[in-house]
N, C-alpha and C positions, 0 to 999 in steps of 0.2 A: 645678253644671254644669261647672266646671273639673275638678273631681274625677273626674267621669264621663269626661271626654276623657283624663285621665291614665291612668285605669283601662283605658280602651279601647286606649290606646297600649301599655301594658304587656302586655296580653292580646290583641294584634293576632292576627288570623287567619293572618297569613303566618308559619308555623312551620316549623321544620326537620322534615322527614319522618323523620329518625332518631329513635331512642328518647330518652327523658328520660336515660338513662344516658349516651348519647353527648353530649347537650347538657351534662351535668355535666363531661364530659371537655373540652369546649370552654371552659367556665369556668375549669377548672383551667389549661388553657393560657394563658388570658388574664391569669393572675396569676402563673404560673411560668415560662412559655416565654420563650426568650431573644429571640424576635421579636414578643412580644406587643405592644409599643408601636406597631407598624406595623399591627396588626389592630384594636385597640381602637376606633379612629375609624370602622372600617367596620361594626362590629357594633352592632346596635340592640336595645333591651330587647324589643321586641316579637317577636323572633325566637325566644324561648323560651317554653315551655309553662307552667311553674309560675311563679307570682307571686313566690316568694322569689328565683328565679333572674333574673327581670326586674329585680327591686329591686337585686340585687347588681351587675348589669351597669350599671343606671342610675348607681349610686354610682361604679362603676369609670370609666365614661365621663367623669362630671363631675371626678373627681380627676385623671384623666390630661389633660383639656383645661386645667386649671388649672396643674398642677405638671410636666406633660410627663415623668411617670415613674410606674411601678406602685407602688401603695401597699404598705406592709408590712401584716402581718395586723391589727396594733393600729390603724393608720390607716384601714384598711378598715372595721373596726368602728365607728370614730368617724364615718366618712363616712356609713355606713348610718344610725347613729343620728341624725345632723344631717338626713339625707334625710327620715327617717320622722316627725321633728318639725315638718317643714313642713306648711303647711295643705293642700298639694296631696296629701299622702301620709298624713296622720294616720288617715284613715278606711279606708285601703286594707288594713291589717293590724290584728290584734288583739294584745293584750298576750301571749297564748298563742303567737302566731307569731314574736315576736322571739327567743325561745331557739332556735327552729328555725333562723332565719336565722344567728344567731351560731354555731351548730353546723355549718351549711353552710359558712361562712367558714373555720372552723377546718379542716374536711375539706379544703377547696380548697387551703390553704397547707401542709398537713402530709402529705397523702398523695402519694407521688411521681407525677410526670407521666410517662406512658408513650405509646407509639406517636404520637410528634409528627408524623411525616411523613404518617401516615393522616389525622389531625386537620387538618393544614395543606391537604392536598388536598380534604377535604371542605368546609372553610371557604371555599375559593376557589369551589367548585362552588355552594354554596348562598348566597353573597353575590350571584353572578350570577343565580342562580335566582329569588331573592326579588325582585330589581330587574326581571328580565325578566318576571316574573309580573305585577307591577304595570304595566309597559309594555304588555304584550299586552291587559291588561284595558282599558286606556284607548284602545287603537288601534283606528280604524275601518279595517279592511282593504278595505272596498269603496271607499275614497277613494284612488285612485292617486296623487294628488298629495301625499299625506303619506308616501309610501314613502321618499323621500330623507331626511326629517326622522327617520323611524323608523330608518333605517340608521345615521344619525349617532348617535342615542341608543343603539342597540345596540351600536355600536363603543365608545362611551364606557363603557357598562357593563362590557364584557368587559375593556376595559383597566383600569378602576378596581378590578376584582374581585381584582387582585393588587398587591403593593406596587410603587409607582412612585417614582422620584426626584423630590424637589421642589427648587424654586429657592430655596433658603434661605441666608441668610448663613452664613459659615464661622466658628465660634467656636473660637478656639484651644484652650480648655479644655473648656467646657460642651458643645461639639458633638462631642467625640471619640468618646464611647459611641455616638451615633447614626450617625456617620460609618463606624465600625467595623461596625455592624449592617448599614448599607446596603451595604458592600463584600461582606459575606457573602450577603445576599438578592439584590442586583442588581449584580454586579461590574462595574466601569468597564473593566476590562483586557480587551482583545481580542487573542487569540493570532494570530500569523501562520502560515502553513503550515510554516514552518521552524523547528525547535527551536533552531538555532544563532543565529537573530535573537532568538528569545524569551529565550535566556539573557542577552543583552545588555541587556534591559529590566529593570525594577525589580520586575515581578511576573509573569514568564513570559508577557510580551505587551507591549502598548502601550495607552495610554489611547484611548478612542473619540475620533474626530474628529483623531487624529494625522496629520501629513503629512510624507511621506518624499520627498526629491529625489534623484534618481539622475542624476549628471552623468559623462559621459566623452566621449572623442573618438569620431568616427564609425566605424562598424562594429566596436564592441567589445562586441557582443551585449547591448546594453540592452534591446532589444525582447525578446529571448529571456528575459531575466531577468524582465521583466514578464508574459511569456506564462506563465512558470513560477509566478509568483505567482498569476495568475488560475486556473491549473489546480489550484493547491493549495487556493485557497478553494473552488472547485467541488468538490474531494474532500471538503472539510469540510461539504458540503451548504449552501453559502451562494450566494446570487445575486450577480452580478458585473457591474458596469458598466465596460465598457472603452472609453476615449475616445482615439482616436488621430488627430491632425490631420496625420500624415505619410504613414502607410502606408494603402492601400486595404483594403477588407475581405477582398479575395481574398488579399492578401499575409499578412493577420493569420491567415487560416485555414490558409495554408500553413505559417506558424510554428507553429500550434497542432498541425498534423499532425505536423511535425518534432519538436516537443518530446514528443508523445505516443508516437511511434515511436522516438525517440531516434536519428534519422538525419539526414543532411543532405539539402539540397534536391536535390543531384545524385543521391544514393543513392535517394531517392524517385522522382525523374523517370526514372531508367533501371532500376529494379528491375523483375525479371521478374513479370508478372502484377499490376502496380501501375499504376493510371491516375489521375494526379494533374493537375488543370489548374493550371499555374502562370501566373498572369496578374498582372503587375505594372503594369498600365496604370491600375487603378482607384485614384482618389484620394478621399479622405474629403471631405464637403461642407464642413467647417470649413476645410480647406486651400485651398479654391477661393476663400475670402474673404480670403486673404493673411494668415493667422495664422502665427506662428512654430510649427515643428514641436513638438509636445507629446503626450505619452503619459500617461494617467492610469488607474489601476486602483482601483476603489472596491468593496470588498465591502459588500453590502447585507443 
């Protein structure tokens, strides 16, 4: 009975819709790709059509889970051998199948990996596809009350279909390779709109959640500086949250217009054909509760 369950799992009906040749390239990526460690935990044996492909994935997943690295060709052969000697797998393949599995492993390790970007793109798509397929099959769309739960699960699936940063302890030596890989896949540095500021940082930008404090005497164009920062992030197609406890929204919009047109308030007010409402009376809600003047620009 247990063997039947294992066989059913290895031969799951949730298959990649791509050809067996493409599935072979996915396997090759999992043993040769620089980012393979991030994807092995997301791949399941049942994603593949051929039983030998599924067995190799099963062995790979077990090895990575135990040792946190991709096995060499020799270790992969040993891992498959150990797997097939177990009582759950002994009847799944015959002795004639074992040379074919060894030949498959040799090809995976020795034939060069190509088109990594295309493989990565499709791995992302089908990890999400398989999970969404299972979610939709178990969803009762006539029950409106379950829509919120469905939305939460859907968001989680889409987020987990790509590599995500994990809250793991930082190890000075053993964690170096994984940190370097994560910097490449999901960079922690966020560039500012100004290359001069980026050059002052350690990686053409600054780490996420960085906080900058701008201090100067009154009327030294601090607001203009922050308005320009906000405009720069908007030009980078980012959403911006601007919090100001000193100026009103009309004043801020006037400053935004001045920054955009590169003109002073007087020039805008008296320019021919220009109609701008200069209203300095509006005060922000936070100012009305006696907070000290504060301006914050947050790119989202």
